[in-house]
N, C-alpha and C positions, 0 to 999 in steps of 0.2 A: 765352348758351353753357349756360350750368348747369343751366337752367330743365329741361330733362326727368329729368337725374339727380335734382335735389332734390324733384321729383313723385316718381319712382318712388320714392325714399328715404322720402317722408311715406307712402306705400303701404303699406311694411313696418314691421310688426311694431309696437311702441310709440311713442309719442310721443316725439320725440327731447329729450335734455336739454337744458339752458340753464344754463352757457353749451355749444355741444356737445362731445358727449366727442371725446376723440384719433381715435375711430374714424368718426366723423361730420363731423370738422373740414374733411374734405378738401372735401367736398359742400356742406355748412350752413355754415361760417364766412363764405364770402362774403356768404350770407344776412345776418350780421350787419353786417357792413362798407356793405353796401348800405343797410340801416335808418338805421345810424348816419350814411353820408353824406345822407340825406334829409332828417334832423333837425338835424344840426349841423355838415354840411360836412367838406370833404376833410381839415381840418387838425383835425378831431376823430378822422379814422380815422388819423393820423400818430401821435396821444397813445395812441389805445389799442393800438397795433403798440409804441410803446416802453416801455409800462408792462407790458406781458402779463407779462415774464421776473419781473419784479422783485416786481410785488407781488400775484401771481396773478390768475386770468381775472376774477375777480368784481369785485374792487378795482377793475381796470382799466376793467372796461367801467364799474363805477359813476362811476370820474373820467371819463370819455371821455362819456359819457351827460348825466350829471350829475345823476342819480338811481339809487334802488337796481337792484341787479343784478335782485331780483325785479320790479321794474315794468317794466323792458326786457325781462326776460324772458316776462311778461305780454302786453308790446307786439307782441315777435317773434313769438310763440304766432300773434296774431292776424294778423300781417303774412304770414306761411307760410299760413294758411286760407285769408286772403281776396284779397294782392294777388298772388304767387306763379301760383295758378291763372287770375287775370284776366288774366295775359299770355299764358297757353295756351288751350288750348280750355276753353269757359265752365265743362263739368261733369268736369275735368281731377281733381278730387280729391273727386269727390262723397260717396264713403266714408269720410272724414276727421271724426272723431268725437271728435275732442279738445282 
């Protein structure tokens, strides 16, 4: 349901920060959870939610994914470039260069 909004955001301006900024969180936050659920399951998503306020977003991501936030960020960017457009039109983000 958010795919068109995510695709629009990815075409706008600079590459999004990881973890997504407050401005981008409403649109791109779900993509972090989608990636996490694919890789570690729903329980990991619950863990991420429970740790965010106390430890900060980078530490929460590290705990939930079981790897550094930097490495998760690289995988997330790959996911945005390759997996998000795949479910929409084949060339939905052809101009995305980051």
